[in-house]
N, C-alpha and C positions, 0 to 999 in steps of 0.2 A: 504493500500500500504506500502511495506517495505521501511523504510527510508534508503537512501544511506549513507553508512558509509564513512566518510572522513579519508583517510589514512595519512601517513607522508606528511607534507606540501611540502617538497622539491620534493618528488616523484610525488605528484599531479601536481606541476608546470611543471615537466618534461613531465608528461602525457599530460597535456594541450598543451604544446609546440609541441609535436609530432603530436597531432591531427590537430593543426593549419597547420602544414607543409603538412599533407596529404590532408586536405581540399583544399588547394591552390597549390597542387603539379603540376597542369597543367600550372601554371604561368611561371615557368622556361622554359618549352618547347616553349611556345608562345613567350617569350622574345628572345630565341635563334632563332626562326623562323623569328622574326622581324629583327634581326641584319644580318641574312643571306640574307634576301630579300633586305636589304639596301646595302649589299656588304661590311659591315664594316670589317670583318676579312681580306678580300682581299685588302681593301684600306690600312689598317695598314701594311700588309705584303708587298705591292708594294712599300711603302716608306722605308721599312727596319728599322724603328725605331718607338717608341711610338709617338702618335699624339694627339694634342689637339682636343677638340670638334669642334673648329672653322675649322680646316683643314679637319676633317672627314666630316663635313657638306658641306664644299666647294667641296669636291670630290663627294659627293652624288649629289650635284647640282640640288636641287629641290627648286623652288621659295618660297614655303610656309612651308618648313621644320621647325619644332618647336624644337629648340636645348634644351630647358628646358625639354621637354618630353623625348627627346633622352638621355639626361644626367641621367634621372631617370631610364631608361632601363639599361644604362651602369652601374649605381651604383649597381643595383640588380645583374648584371652578374659579376661585380668585387667582390662583397661579396660572390658569388657562386664559385669564383675561375676560371671563364672562361676568364676574362681579368685581366691585372694588372692596377694599377693606381699609379701615382707619381706626385709630384708637382714641378713646376718651376716658374721662374719669380719673380717679386717684390711681397714680402709678400706671396710667394708660391701661388699666386692667380690662376695660370693656371694648370689644371689637364691634364696629358698626359695618354693616354690609350695604352696598349701594349698587345701582344699576350701571351698566356700561352700554356702549353702542351695540354690543352683541346681545346682552340680555333684554334690551328694549324690543328685540325681534321675537321675544318669547311671551310678550303680553297677550293674553287670550283675546281681549276686546279690541286689539289693534287690527286695523284692516290689513296691515302688512305682517301679520303674525306668522312666524314659521313654527309655532308650537304644534299646530295640527300635523304638519309634515314630519316633525320630530316624533310625534306619537305614532304616526303611521309607520315610519321606517324602523322604529324600535319595537313594534308589535311582533309577537311571536309569528304571526302570519307572514311577516316580511323577513324575519330573521332566519326562520327555518330553511328557506330555499338556498341560503348562502352555503349551507353544508353540502350542497350538490355541485359546487363550482367545478371541482376536478372531474366529476362524472360528466358534466355537460361539455367540458372541453374535450373529453375523450369520445363521447357518444352523441353529442348534439342535444337539441331541445333546450329547455330552460328549467331553472331550479324551481320556479313557482309551480308549474304544472306537474313536475315530478313529486313535489311535496304535497300538493293539494288535489291532484287529480283533474284539475281544470286550469285553463288559461286564465290569466288575471281578470280579463274583461268578463269571461263567463262566470268566474267566481263572484265578481261584483254583482252580476245580474241576478244571482240566486241567494246572495247573502246581504241583506239590507244593512246590517251593522257595518260590514266592510265597505259597502257602497257609500255610506254616510261619512265614514272615516276618510276614505280616499278622496271624495269630492271636497270635503273640508280642507284637506291638505293642499289640494290643487288650487283652491280659491285664494288662500293666503299667499301662495307663491305667485299666482296671477296678478294680485294687486301690487306686489313688488315690481313685477315686470311692467305693469301699466305706468307706475310712477317713473320708472326709467325711460319708458317710451315717451312720456310727456316731456321729459327733460331733453332727450336727444332726437326726437322725431316730431317736433312741434308742427312742422309744415307738411308732413308726409300725408296727412289726411285732408288737406284743403281741397275743396271741389269734389269730394267723394260723395256720391248720392246714397250708396248702399254698401254695407259690409257684412259678410258672413264669417263668423268665427267657427271654423271647423274643429270639432272636438272641444267645444267651448265649456263643457262641464256644466257648472251651475249658472253660467252666463255672467259671472262677475266681471270678467275682463271686457266683454263687449258692452256691458252695462256702464262701466266707467268711461269707455271710449265715447259712447253716445252722450253721456252726461257732459263730457268735455267738448263734444262736437255735436250739438243738438240737430244739426242739419242732416246727420247720417241716419238712415234707416238701418237698424241693427238686427241681425239674425243670429241666434245661438243655435248651432246645429250639432246634435250628438245622438247617441243611441237612445232608444225609447226609455229604458230604465233610468237613464241619467237625466233626461229633460223632465221626466215625471217628478223628480225631486227638486227641480229648479224653481227658485222664487221669481216673482215678476219684477221686471225692471222697465221703467218708462222708456218707450221708444224701441223696445227689444221684443222680437217675436221668437218664441222657441219652436224649433222644428225638429222632429225626430226622423232619423233615417240612418243609412249606411253609406259612408263616404266611398266605399268600393263600388257602389251601384250608381249613385248620382249625388251631386252637391247643388244646393240652391244657387241660382244665378245671382250675381252681385257685381258691382264695380270693382270691389276689392275682396279678396279672400285672405283671411288671417289664419295662420296655424301656429300655435305655440306649443312646443313640446309634444308634437304629434309624430313627426317623421322619425325622430330618434327611437321611437318605440318599434319601428318596423325594419325588416331587412330591405336590401336594395330593390329587389323585385317588387315588393309591395309598395315601396315609396314611389316607384315609377308609375305604378297603377294609380295611386292617389293623385300624383301630379298631373297625370293625363285627365283625370276627372276634374281637377281644378281648371285645367286648360279649357275644357269643354264648357265650364260654367262661367268663364270670364268673357266680357266683350272683347272682340279681336283688337281694337285699336286703343282703347283706354284702360283695359283691364290690368290689374296689378296683383301680384301675389306677395304677401308679407309673411315671411317665415321667421319665427323667433326660436332660435336653437343655438346651442354651443357650436363654436367653430374651433376645432382642436389645433393647437400649435404648441406642442410640448417644449420647443426650444425657446419660446417667449417667456420672459419673466413677468407673469401676470398674476395678480392676486387670486384669481379664480382658476388658474390652469390645473392645479392638482385636483380641485373639486370636479372639474370637467372630466378628468381621467377617472375619478371615482364614479361619476355618473355613467361613464362608459361600461364599467364593471356592473353597475346597477342594471343597466339595460340588458346586459348579457344574462344576468341571473333571473331577473323578474319577468322579462319578456324575451324577445329574440331580436332586439334592436341594437343600435350602436350610436355613439357620438362620431362626428365626421370632421375631417379637415376641409379646407377650402377646395382643394382639388377634388375631393369626393363629392362635395356639394355641387360643384360645377358639372361633373359628369351626370349626376342624377337629374339636375335641372335640364340639361340638354336633352337627355333621353326622355324626359317628361314633357317636352315641348316648350321649354322656356329658353330662348336663345341668348338672353343677356340678363345680367344681374349685377347688383352691387351690395357690398357688405358695409353696414353702418354699426360701428361699435357703440355700445351703451354701457353706462356704469353699473353693470350687474353681471350675473353669470352668463347670460345669453347675449347674442348679437342679433341684429335685424338684417335679414337677407331679403332684399327687395328684388323680385324677379318679374320679367316681362315676357309675354308670349312672343 
C-alpha cells in the first residue's frame, strides 16, 4: 500500500478543518430549525431590542425548557453570524441576543421569510432522499421517488400537508426574488399588457408584479392541486393546467425556478410550449434561474452548486451554466437572449423568439 505523503502542516490543518465542517454541515441547519420552531427570531423582533436568555425562555413559556441547552444552540448561531451577542449587567454576566441581517430572513410574518423553506428542506420528507445520493449516481432516478414511492409533484398532489409546506416555502422565496426584480428590472415590464407566471404556485410573485404594475393582466398558471390552494390577488387570474400540453397566451411568460427542476429534454419541450404561447414579434420570455460559474467569486456561487445537488436528489433536474442555457434556448426556439444579474441567488434570463 502506498504511504500517504504529508504535505505542508498548515495546509493539512486547513484541510482537516474543512472536512470537519463538511462532516457536520447538517448541524447549522438543524440549529436554525430549532430556533424557528421555538419562535426565537420573532420573540426578539417583537421586543424591538436584544434579549437575555431569561426573557427568551419566558416568552417561549415551556415548563421544562432547558436554558443551558438553548444557550449552547444560540452560541453556535452567534458564531455563525445568525444572531448577535452582547453583555450587560454586573460583571457583564448577562448575555443579550439580537437579530442580524441573516436572522431577519427567519421572521415568520415577513413577506420575505425563508423560515418556511428552512422547515421544508429540514423535514424528514426532504432529508431522507439524500441517503440515496450514491445509488442515484450509480443507477439513475432521484432520491425522492426512491424514498417515497412517488415523484415530488405526485407526492404533493396526494399529501395536503406536504403541499401546504412546499407552497409556503416557495412563496417566501418568490417574494425575495420579486424585491430583487424590482431593484434590477424596473423597466423590463413597461408596455407589457399581459403576463403569465408558469408554475407560479400560490400566485404570490405575479400578484406582487401586478401590484407594482397595475396595467398588467396577470395569470398564475400551475397544476390543479396547486391553484386550488391559491389565494386571490387583485388583477390575477388562476388557471390550472399542464405546461407540457399548453400554456396560456400572454405578452410575457415568466418562469422562476421551473426549468432547473427538469432534464434537458423536458426543458426543451417546455420552451417550445412557451414559444407557441408568445406573440411572434413582441413576445418575451423571462427566466429566473441560477447561472453557474464556479470560477467566479460570488456570494451565492456555493449555494448555487448546493442547489444543483438538491435538484439531483429531489427531482431529476440541474443548475446550468450560460453555455447550457444558450443551447436549451436555441433548441426551444429562442434565438437570442441576455442575462441580467440581480442581487440575489438567481439571474434574469431574458429570451426572445
